[in-house]
C-alpha positions as CSV (number, residue, x, y, z in Angstrom):
1,M,-229.8,103.0,-10.1
2,S,-232.9,104.3,-12.0
3,E,-233.5,100.8,-13.4
4,N,-233.5,99.3,-9.9
5,N,-236.0,102.0,-8.8
6,D,-238.3,101.4,-11.7
7,K,-238.3,97.7,-10.9
8,L,-239.2,98.4,-7.3
9,D,-242.0,100.8,-8.4
10,K,-243.5,98.1,-10.6
11,L,-243.2,95.5,-7.9
12,L,-245.1,97.7,-5.4
13,H,-247.7,98.8,-7.9
14,D,-248.5,95.3,-9.2
15,S,-248.5,93.7,-5.8
16,L,-250.7,96.3,-4.1
17,K,-253.1,96.1,-7.0
18,A,-253.2,92.3,-6.8
19,A,-254.1,92.6,-3.1
20,E,-256.8,95.2,-3.9
21,L,-255.3,97.6,-1.4
22,E,-256.0,101.3,-1.9
23,V,-253.0,103.4,-1.0
24,D,-253.2,107.2,-1.4
25,T,-249.5,107.8,-1.1
26,P,-247.7,107.9,-4.5
27,I,-245.6,104.9,-5.4
28,D,-242.4,106.9,-5.5
29,E,-243.0,108.1,-1.9
30,L,-243.7,104.5,-0.8
31,R,-240.5,103.4,-2.3
32,Q,-238.5,106.1,-0.6
33,L,-240.2,105.4,2.8
34,I,-239.3,101.7,2.5
35,A,-235.7,102.5,1.5
36,E,-235.3,104.8,4.5
37,R,-236.8,102.4,7.1
38,A,-235.1,99.3,5.8
39,K,-231.5,100.7,6.0
40,I,-229.2,98.6,7.9
41,K,-227.4,100.5,10.7
42,Q,-224.0,99.6,9.3
43,Q,-223.0,100.8,5.9
44,V,-223.2,98.4,3.0
45,K,-222.9,98.9,-0.7
46,K,-225.8,100.6,-2.3
47,E,-226.5,97.8,-4.7
48,K,-226.7,95.2,-1.9
49,R,-229.0,97.5,0.1
50,Q,-231.4,97.8,-2.9
51,R,-231.4,94.1,-3.4
52,M,-232.2,93.4,0.3
53,I,-235.1,95.9,0.2
54,R,-236.6,94.3,-2.9
55,I,-236.4,90.8,-1.2
56,A,-238.0,92.1,2.0
57,V,-240.8,93.9,0.2
58,A,-241.5,90.8,-2.0
59,A,-241.6,88.5,1.1
60,I,-243.9,90.8,3.1
61,L,-246.2,91.3,0.1
62,V,-246.6,87.6,-0.5
63,L,-247.5,87.1,3.1
64,G,-249.7,90.1,3.2
65,I,-251.6,89.4,0.0
66,S,-252.2,85.8,1.2
67,G,-253.6,87.2,4.5
68,A,-255.8,89.7,2.7
69,V,-257.3,87.0,0.5
70,I,-258.0,84.7,3.5
71,F,-259.0,87.3,6.0
72,P,-260.4,90.3,4.0
73,S,-261.7,91.9,7.2
74,Q,-258.1,92.4,8.3
75,V,-256.9,94.2,5.2
76,Y,-256.9,97.6,7.0
77,A,-254.8,96.3,9.8
78,F,-252.4,94.8,7.2
79,K,-252.0,98.2,5.5
80,K,-251.3,99.8,8.8
81,Q,-248.6,97.3,9.8
82,F,-247.1,96.9,6.3
83,F,-244.2,99.3,6.5
84,Q,-243.4,98.7,10.2
85,T,-243.0,95.0,9.4
86,I,-240.5,95.8,6.7
87,F,-238.6,98.1,9.1
88,N,-238.5,95.4,11.8
89,I,-236.9,92.9,9.3
90,G,-234.0,95.3,8.7
91,K,-233.4,95.6,12.5
92,S,-233.5,92.0,13.4
93,L,-231.1,90.4,10.9
94,H,-227.8,92.3,11.7
95,I,-225.0,89.8,11.0
96,T,-226.8,87.7,8.4
97,L,-227.5,90.8,6.3
98,D,-224.2,92.6,6.8
99,S,-221.6,92.6,4.0
100,N,-219.4,89.6,3.6
101,D,-216.4,91.7,4.7
102,E,-218.0,92.6,8.0
103,Q,-219.1,89.1,8.7
104,L,-215.6,87.9,7.9
105,A,-214.0,90.5,10.1
106,F,-216.3,89.5,13.0
107,Q,-215.4,85.8,12.6
108,N,-211.7,86.6,12.4
109,A,-211.8,88.6,15.5
110,V,-213.5,85.8,17.5
111,T,-211.1,83.2,16.0
112,D,-208.0,85.2,16.9
113,K,-209.1,85.6,20.5
114,I,-210.1,81.9,20.8
115,N,-206.8,80.7,19.4
116,V,-205.0,82.4,22.2
117,I,-206.6,80.3,24.9
118,Q,-208.0,77.2,23.1
119,Q,-204.9,75.1,23.8
120,G,-205.4,75.5,27.5
121,V,-209.1,74.6,27.4
122,P,-210.1,70.9,27.5
123,F,-213.2,71.4,25.2
124,K,-213.9,73.0,21.9
125,I,-214.9,76.6,22.5
126,L,-218.3,77.3,21.0
127,V,-219.0,80.5,19.0
128,P,-222.4,81.9,18.1
129,Q,-222.8,83.1,14.5
130,Y,-225.5,85.6,15.5
131,I,-225.3,88.4,18.1
132,P,-228.0,91.1,18.6
133,P,-227.8,94.3,16.7
134,E,-225.3,96.9,17.8
135,Y,-223.2,94.5,19.9
136,T,-219.5,93.8,19.2
137,L,-217.0,91.3,20.6
138,E,-215.2,92.6,23.7
139,S,-213.2,89.6,25.0
140,V,-212.8,85.9,25.1
141,K,-211.3,84.8,28.5
142,Q,-210.6,81.7,30.5
143,N,-211.4,82.0,34.2
144,P,-208.3,80.6,36.0
145,S,-209.9,80.9,39.4
146,D,-212.5,78.3,38.8
147,T,-211.8,74.6,39.7
148,Q,-213.6,73.7,36.4
149,A,-212.5,74.9,33.0
150,K,-214.6,78.0,32.1
151,V,-214.6,80.3,29.2
152,I,-216.3,83.7,29.1
153,I,-217.1,85.5,25.9
154,T,-218.4,89.0,26.3
155,F,-220.2,91.2,23.8
156,I,-220.9,94.9,24.4
157,D,-222.6,97.9,22.9
158,N,-222.5,101.5,24.3
159,Q,-224.2,100.8,27.6
160,S,-225.0,97.1,27.8
161,S,-223.3,93.7,27.8
162,I,-224.1,90.1,27.0
163,R,-222.1,87.1,28.3
164,F,-221.8,83.6,26.9
165,T,-220.1,81.3,29.4
166,Q,-219.0,77.7,28.8
167,T,-218.1,75.5,31.8
168,Q,-217.1,71.9,31.8
169,V,-219.2,70.0,34.4
170,A,-219.2,66.4,35.8
171,D,-220.9,63.6,33.9
172,N,-223.8,63.4,36.3
173,Y,-224.3,67.1,36.5
174,S,-227.9,68.3,36.1
175,V,-229.2,71.9,35.7
176,S,-231.7,73.0,38.3
177,V,-233.5,76.3,37.8
178,N,-235.0,78.3,40.7
179,A,-236.9,81.4,39.6
180,D,-239.1,83.8,41.6
181,S,-242.5,83.4,39.9
182,E,-243.3,87.0,40.7
183,K,-240.2,88.3,38.9
184,A,-239.4,85.7,36.3
185,K,-240.8,82.9,34.2
186,A,-238.9,79.6,33.5
187,E,-239.6,77.3,30.7
188,K,-238.0,74.3,28.8
189,V,-236.8,75.0,25.3
190,N,-235.0,73.1,22.6
191,I,-231.6,74.2,21.4
192,D,-230.4,72.1,18.5
193,R,-230.5,68.6,19.9
194,F,-230.2,69.7,23.5
195,E,-232.8,70.7,26.1
196,G,-232.4,74.1,27.8
197,N,-233.9,76.3,30.4
198,L,-235.0,79.8,29.5
199,I,-235.7,82.3,32.2
200,T,-237.5,85.5,31.2
201,Y,-237.3,88.3,33.8
202,D,-240.0,91.0,34.3
203,D,-237.6,93.7,32.9
204,G,-237.6,91.8,29.5
205,T,-234.1,90.4,29.8
206,A,-233.4,86.6,29.8
207,S,-231.0,83.9,30.8
208,L,-230.6,80.7,28.8
209,I,-228.8,77.7,30.1
210,W,-228.1,74.2,28.6
211,I,-225.6,71.4,28.6
212,A,-224.0,70.6,25.2
213,D,-221.5,68.0,24.1
214,A,-218.5,67.1,26.2
215,N,-220.5,68.0,29.3
216,V,-220.1,71.7,28.6
217,M,-222.7,73.8,30.4
218,C,-223.5,76.9,28.3
219,Q,-225.2,80.1,29.6
220,I,-226.3,83.3,27.8
221,F,-227.3,86.2,30.0
222,G,-227.3,90.0,30.2
223,D,-229.1,92.7,28.3
224,I,-230.7,90.3,25.8
225,S,-234.3,89.4,25.1
226,P,-235.6,85.7,25.2
227,E,-235.9,85.7,21.4
228,Q,-232.4,87.0,20.9
229,A,-231.0,84.5,23.4
230,L,-232.6,81.6,21.6
231,E,-231.5,82.8,18.2
232,M,-227.9,83.3,19.5
233,A,-227.9,79.7,21.0
234,N,-229.3,78.1,17.9
235,S,-226.7,79.9,15.7
236,I,-223.9,77.9,17.3
237,V,-222.3,75.2,15.1
238,Y,-221.5,72.2,17.3
């Protein structure tokens, strides 16, 4: 562990010196601050956490040093935002930075629930590889009351929910979006090779809709930001 800390100390010292940034806080305190803020909410092994911190620090330093060289007048702003940026990285990655065991457990849970209903669904049920932080899988259900085949995947956290619906539509079906311009903004977006419609509401939540292969209309909506909805949609393997 001490060897890892020494390496991180040297990385911070050399990189800050190369960028000509004057930092009054001792290097060991900087290292501790980064370690505290970059912790992933779910427990992972100490060695993996240290490795992720070093990668995050190195990436931000490379970008920051380049920016400081090109825009020297913005060095102060860079220093101020330096640690917050590293902290935000840790919050935004969730599944991709979780341990392999956790990722496997998530995928197995989804697969088990899908296998229960897949035989009765006339299209391949799509599964996102990314879900926003703190959310877990609640259910995968087929809606028998609809005249068209429809699957609803629900993700929840303590107080919120996100739904990912998939509905088989007719060949000539087209998506029309009507949004109140005073309460929402609609825009065209690209999702893999498909065109989608992203609606951003004034409360910061979003709804994303597109038609994928086999005339399957997909929709993501709930307590999710526009950026998270796009990341979730683009993580699907078709």
